[in-house]
C-alpha positions as a printed NumPy array, in Angstrom:
array([[ -7.377,   0.262,  -1.178],
       [-10.419,   2.774,   0.422],
       [ -9.605,   6.039,  -1.684],
       [-12.116,   8.548,  -1.46 ],
       [-13.683,  10.248,  -4.203],
       [-12.748,  13.733,  -5.526],
       [-16.487,  14.877,  -3.753],
       [-15.81 ,  13.054,  -0.97 ],
       [-12.367,  14.753,  -0.439],
       [-13.654,  18.071,  -1.232],
       [-16.688,  17.576,   1.291],
       [-13.83 ,  16.619,   4.346],
       [-11.535,  19.688,   3.163],
       [-14.513,  21.811,   3.26 ],
       [-15.3  ,  20.679,   6.701],
       [-11.506,  21.23 ,   7.759],
       [-10.466,  17.488,   7.664],
       [ -8.069,  15.594,   5.373],
       [ -8.21 ,  11.993,   3.81 ],
       [ -4.991,  10.116,   5.554],
       [ -3.682,   7.114,   4.049],
       [ -3.288,   4.242,   6.389],
       [ -0.259,   2.213,   4.759],
       [  2.568,   2.671,   3.097],
       [  0.854,   0.875,  -0.055],
       [ -2.041,   3.325,   0.033],
       [  0.07 ,   6.263,   0.039],
       [  2.361,   5.446,  -2.714],
       [ -0.316,   5.037,  -4.635],
       [ -1.469,   7.966,  -4.011],
       [  1.997,   9.857,  -4.728],
       [  2.158,   7.845,  -8.117],
       [ -1.709,   8.765,  -9.247],
       [ -0.926,  12.496,  -8.161],
       [  2.129,  12.401, -10.388],
       [  0.594,  10.566, -13.343],
       [ -2.33 ,  12.837, -13.002],
       [ -0.157,  15.986, -13.1  ],
       [  1.941,  14.62 , -16.013],
       [ -1.341,  13.729, -18.39 ],
       [ -2.615,  17.098, -17.499],
       [  0.293,  19.467, -17.295],
       [  2.87 ,  18.312, -19.731],
       [  0.955,  18.913, -22.991],
       [  0.929,  22.509, -21.969],
       [  4.508,  22.386, -20.584],
       [  5.68 ,  21.408, -23.896],
       [  4.015,  23.642, -26.51 ],
       [  4.58 ,  26.698, -23.796],
       [  8.455,  25.536, -24.059],
       [  8.506,  24.76 , -27.657],
       [  7.081,  28.201, -28.191],
       [ 10.257,  29.948, -26.459],
       [ 12.392,  31.591, -29.4  ],
       [ 15.398,  33.334, -27.337],
       [ 16.969,  33.27 , -23.792],
       [ 15.047,  36.053, -22.543],
       [ 11.724,  34.453, -23.248],
       [ 12.485,  31.985, -20.549],
       [ 12.647,  34.649, -17.971],
       [  8.622,  35.32 , -17.303],
       [  8.272,  31.35 , -16.541],
       [ 11.464,  30.847, -14.211],
       [ 10.36 ,  34.192, -12.438],
       [  7.085,  32.678, -11.535],
       [  8.341,  29.34 , -11.008],
       [ 10.814,  30.541,  -8.753],
       [  8.099,  32.578,  -6.581],
       [  5.827,  29.095,  -6.451],
       [  8.851,  27.157,  -5.124],
       [  9.949,  29.898,  -2.445],
       [  6.235,  29.72 ,  -1.449],
       [  6.833,  25.77 ,  -1.176],
       [ 10.037,  26.396,   0.72 ],
       [  8.729,  28.622,   3.438],
       [  5.516,  26.331,   3.577],
       [  8.166,  23.611,   4.497],
       [  9.801,  25.814,   6.806],
       [  6.562,  26.193,   8.746],
       [  5.689,  22.364,   8.982],
       [  9.478,  21.76 ,  10.298],
       [  8.455,  24.5  ,  12.999],
       [  4.995,  22.723,  13.717],
       [  6.447,  19.262,  13.458],
       [  9.247,  20.324,  15.952],
       [  6.621,  21.457,  18.363],
       [  4.886,  17.898,  18.525],
       [  8.151,  16.709,  19.044],
       [  8.517,  14.308,  15.956],
       [ 12.026,  14.314,  15.368],
       [ 12.233,  11.99 ,  12.018],
       [  9.58 ,  14.311,  10.638],
       [ 11.493,  17.335,  11.661],
       [ 14.384,  16.084,  10.046],
       [ 12.419,  14.911,   6.401],
       [ 10.984,  18.124,   6.28 ],
       [ 14.162,  20.178,   7.271],
       [ 15.827,  18.434,   4.329],
       [ 12.957,  19.167,   1.634],
       [ 12.723,  22.739,   3.308],
       [ 16.982,  22.853,   2.397],
       [ 16.14 ,  21.444,  -1.345],
       [ 13.365,  23.928,  -1.811],
       [ 15.48 ,  26.855,  -0.884],
       [ 18.5  ,  25.631,  -2.867],
       [ 15.817,  25.15 ,  -5.916],
       [ 15.006,  28.93 ,  -5.479],
       [ 18.458,  30.069,  -5.728],
       [ 19.142,  27.711,  -8.901],
       [ 16.197,  29.401, -10.552],
       [ 17.525,  32.903,  -9.593],
       [ 21.078,  31.76 , -11.427],
       [ 18.495,  30.552, -14.207],
       [ 16.34 ,  33.665, -14.635],
       [ 19.868,  35.465, -14.443],
       [ 21.162,  33.57 , -17.398],
       [ 18.698,  34.716, -19.583],
       [ 20.282,  38.354, -19.444],
       [ 22.155,  38.462, -22.985],
       [ 25.913,  38.936, -22.074],
       [ 27.209,  42.225, -23.389],
       [ 28.998,  42.237, -26.724],
       [ 33.335,  42.608, -26.506],
       [ 34.441,  44.497, -29.519],
       [ 37.007,  42.26 , -30.669],
       [ 39.961,  45.206, -30.246],
       [ 39.206,  44.152, -26.4  ],
       [ 38.841,  40.678, -26.423],
       [ 42.975,  40.387, -26.56 ]])
């Protein structure tokens, strides 16, 4: 497997180029490595941050930020879908369309989660019946 170093990859990006994997095995290995690096780097920070949350409203800022990040990804997927359609790549268009739909659904679910952080109003016992 001929995977570039971070420096080589950075130099390529600065020249407007990107490293492209030539086989499904190389791509799968790169995707696995990406997940492993993100997990190793971000998991401790995310666990510590989540452990510090002491009430439902405390979740709200992080959920709002995450929803924004996912919405940005959804919009980017929409743009990629449009570009792939212009190239006439039907398989890529379908895969990107499905990914975009999933991202937009996640945006809606994160909004619902953010709304769930608002405390429900207390109902007086005399009105409960």
